[in-house]
C-alpha positions, 0 to 999 in steps of 0.5 A: 423043695420051695415053701410054694409053687405055681406054674403056668403057660408062660413058666413057672415060679418058686416062692420062699417064704419067711418071718424074719429077717434072714437072708433066703439068697442060699435057698432062692439060689438053688431054685434056679437049679430045680428040674421043673420035670419034678412038678409033673406029679402036681399036673404041670409040663416041664419048662426049658427055663429056670423058674422066677425066684421070689422071697416073701417076707415081712421085713425088707433083706438083701436076697441078693439077685432074686425079687422080693415081695414084702407083706406086712400091712400093705405090699410092697415089692423089691429088686422086680427087675429079677423077674424076667417073665414081663406080666408077672412082673408088670403084675407085682408092680401094679399090687404095690400099696394095696392094703393087705389087712382087707385081704381074706386069710390064708386057708393053711397055717403050716408047711413042711419047710416051717422050722420049729418056732414058725410050726408053733405059730401055726399051731396056736389056732389049732390047739386053741381048739383043744379049749372048745368045750365039745373037743375030744382032743386032737392027734398030731396028724389031725393037727398036720392034716389042719394046719396044711388043709388043701395043700394036705393031699399034695404034699409027699407022705415022706415031707407030712411025715417030717411035719408030724414029728415035728408038730409033736415035738412042739405040743410035748414042749407045750404040754410039759412047760407052757402048758403044764396042767392045762393040756395032756396026752391020752389015748393017742390025742392031745386033750384039754384038762379041767383045770381051765375053769369056764369064768370070763377071759380064762380062754385069754390066759390060754391064748397069752400063754401060747402067745408066749410058746410061740414067741421066737424072743423067748426062746432059749439057746438050746431050742434055737439050735433045732 
């Protein structure tokens, strides 16, 4: 499954998201062969033509044969010639240069196709909530539900369970290593411990540790095999 898809009266679009500089050509080539009849589960009709295939990234790369949208600070566009739908292509072209810092944040922070290091980034705000004074902790299921937000009910159960398993895997690393002593797993939930004292800047300590945990450049060679 692609990261995002959309359908309308004139056709359908599949979008691959990435926050690294690796090519998405393989996934995008495969998306060209997707069967639109699989969209009926989401209320979309079948199409006779293949989807528009687009990658969304922070750094420009070469996704040969596919359009790219660059979403770092300002909206940029590359290879729009590969978009067949004139209305969609024109909409993208007219959006070039728009300041993305003024746009509202995307409500969901996780998608099932994320790699493990991307899941860490999506969990940062959710983990910070464990240190709220009134927090009762969160299960991996609750973290998945919160991270997917409005997508939760649309994601197949098998994909949700796979994401939950990935969340557990990364939370165990966090509990045993990066935030050892600060969080625990008790009664099926991840909770904060009493180690964090309520002094000014204490939450900043946790935020810095989480940033380091989610920093891909800090990972071991073994972790990159995931």
